[in-house]
N, C-alpha and C positions, 0 to 999 in steps of 0.2 A: 736871249729872249727878254722881252719886257715883262714887267710884273703882271700886266693884264692877261697876257698869253698864259703865263703860269697859273694865274687865278682861274681862268676859263678851263684849262686842262684839268686842274684839281677838282673843279666843280663837275666836269663831265665824266670823269672816270667812274664814280659810283654808278651812274646811270648806265654806262656802257657795260660794266660788269653785271649789273642786275639783268639787263636785257639778254646778255649772252648766256647767263645761267638759267633763265626762265623757260627755255625751250631747247629741244634737241637741235643739234647743228643743222643748218639748212643744207639741203642736198638737191642734186639734180633729179634723183629718184623720187618717185611718189611714195608717200608714207600712208599706210593704212590706218584709219581711225575707226574704232568700233564704238557703237552707241547702244543704249538700252533698246531692247526689243529686237535685237539682231540686225539692226541697221548699221551700215558702214559707208564710208566714202574714202576716196583717195585725195591726198593733199600734197601740194608742192608749194613751198613758200620761200621767200627771200626777204631782204630788208625793205623792198619796195612794193611787193605784191604777193598775193596768194591765189592759187588756182585749186578749186575743189571740183572733183568729178563725183557726182552723186546721182544714182539712179539714171544713168545714161545722159545726164545733163552736165554742162560745164559752166562754172561760175568763176569769173575773174574779179578780184577785189583789190583795191589799192590800200596801202597801209596809211593809217591815220594816227596822230598822236593820241596817246591814252595812258592813264595811270593803271589801267586794268590788266595790262599784259600787252602782248603783241596784237594790235587791233587792226582788222582789215574790213573794208566796207564797200558795197556797191548798192545800186538801187534795188537789187533783188536778194542780196544776202549779206550777212554779217558773220565774222569769224573772230574769235578771241582765243589766243593761245597763252596759257598760263601754266608753266611747268608741264605736267603730263595731261592736264585738263584742257579740253578743246570745246569751246562753246560755238555752236553753229546754228544759225537761225536763217531760215528761208522765208521770204514773203509768202504768206498763206500756208506754211507748213511748220507748225510749232513742235513737231514730234521728234526732233533730234535732241534726245536727252541723255545726260550722263555719258558724254563722249570722252574717250581717252585714246592716246596713242597706243596702237597695237604693237607691243614689243615682242610678241611671240613669233612673228613672221618677219622675214626680211623685206626690203623694199620691193614694191610691185610695179609692174609696168602696165597692168590692165585691171579692169574692174569687172 
């Protein structure tokens, strides 16, 4: 290996470890997220996109680079995953507050 390859790998490893430890392992199952006021949604995410099913609507977002955590965005929704905290913002609906992964139940296939 040349020195530049080793240098780039050394620089990338801390970023990779930070991203992998900042959220639960991605899964094919949908993960339930609970928010303040009894609201909830189902979430599926991978390194390239996230899908949220909330109140019988489906939102697909592409991953964007961000220092805030795992950041996904579309023209109708934004999602940021940082550890157990999940920030979800819909255009015209600002009431998705204090959202967290629901670890009390297993993966769900329906909402």
